[in-house]
C-alpha positions in Angstrom: 65.5 101.9 88.8 68.2 103.9 87.0 71.7 102.3 87.5 73.8 105.5 87.3 72.8 108.7 89.2 74.6 111.9 88.3 75.0 113.7 91.6 75.6 117.0 89.8 78.9 117.5 91.7 81.3 115.8 89.4 80.4 112.3 90.8 78.2 109.5 89.7 76.7 106.9 92.0 76.2 103.3 90.8 73.0 102.1 92.4 74.0 98.4 91.6 77.3 98.5 93.5 76.7 101.5 95.8 80.1 103.0 94.7 80.5 106.6 93.9 82.7 107.4 90.9 84.5 110.4 89.6 82.5 111.4 86.5 85.5 112.6 84.6 88.9 111.1 84.0 91.1 112.6 86.7 94.4 112.2 84.9 95.9 110.6 81.8 99.4 109.5 80.9 100.5 108.9 84.5 102.3 106.0 86.1 100.6 103.9 88.7 102.5 105.8 91.5 101.4 109.1 89.9 97.8 107.9 89.7 97.8 107.2 93.5 99.1 110.8 94.0 96.2 112.2 92.0 93.6 110.9 94.5 91.9 113.3 96.9 91.3 112.2 100.5 88.5 109.7 100.7 89.0 108.5 97.1 90.8 105.4 95.9 91.7 103.5 92.8 89.0 100.8 92.1 89.7 97.1 92.1 89.8 95.5 88.7 86.3 94.0 89.3 84.9 97.4 90.3 86.3 99.2 87.3 85.4 96.4 84.9 81.8 96.7 86.1 81.6 100.1 84.2 82.4 98.6 80.8 79.7 98.4 78.3 80.4 95.8 75.7 77.7 97.0 73.3 80.0 100.1 72.8 83.6 100.6 71.8 86.1 103.5 71.6 85.2 104.0 74.5 83.4 100.9 75.9 81.5 102.8 78.5 78.2 104.8 78.7 79.5 108.2 77.6 76.2 109.9 78.6 77.1 109.0 82.2 80.9 109.2 81.8 81.6 111.8 79.1 85.2 112.4 78.1 86.3 108.9 79.0 89.5 108.1 77.2 89.7 105.1 75.0 92.8 104.1 77.0 94.0 102.0 80.0 92.7 102.9 83.4 94.6 101.9 86.5 93.2 99.7 89.3 94.4 98.8 92.7 94.6 95.1 92.0 98.1 93.7 91.9 99.1 91.1 89.3 99.8 87.7 91.1 102.7 86.7 88.8 104.4 90.0 88.4 105.1 92.2 91.5 105.8 95.2 89.3 102.4 95.1 87.5 98.8 95.8 88.3 95.6 95.1 86.4 94.1 97.7 84.1 90.9 98.1 82.3 91.1 99.2 78.6 88.1 101.3 77.8 88.8 101.2 74.1 87.1 97.7 73.9 86.5 96.8 77.6 89.4 94.4 78.0 91.4 93.6 81.2 95.2 93.3 81.2 98.2 93.2 83.5 100.2 96.3 83.0 103.7 97.4 84.3 103.4 100.1 87.0 105.9 102.3 85.1 103.6 102.4 82.0 101.2 105.3 81.4 97.5 105.1 82.0 94.4 107.1 83.1 92.7 107.6 86.5 89.0 107.2 87.5 88.6 107.2 91.2 85.9 105.7 93.4 84.7 105.6 97.0 82.3 103.6 99.1 
């Protein structure tokens, strides 16, 4: 079974997790607060585990399947997972190499939304 299904409407369904993802990067160079404002009704920022599941460590720059997610920035993508030791930071996934970091909410990152 194919893992990623292009729904031909700007979304991709992950058959492994059941999540539906925005195919394209919805925004770049936005703060965490601005990222939340970019979300349409019914969409949300993914958890760090959900977003990390899209990384492909056999690739880099970007570390994601670009046939499924073309135009993905080799940059930080915001998640909804707060950082336990810093209440002004959340976790981000770096799609340059597929790393996970804590990142201050006032920094600039990219947005990929999910639902489901």
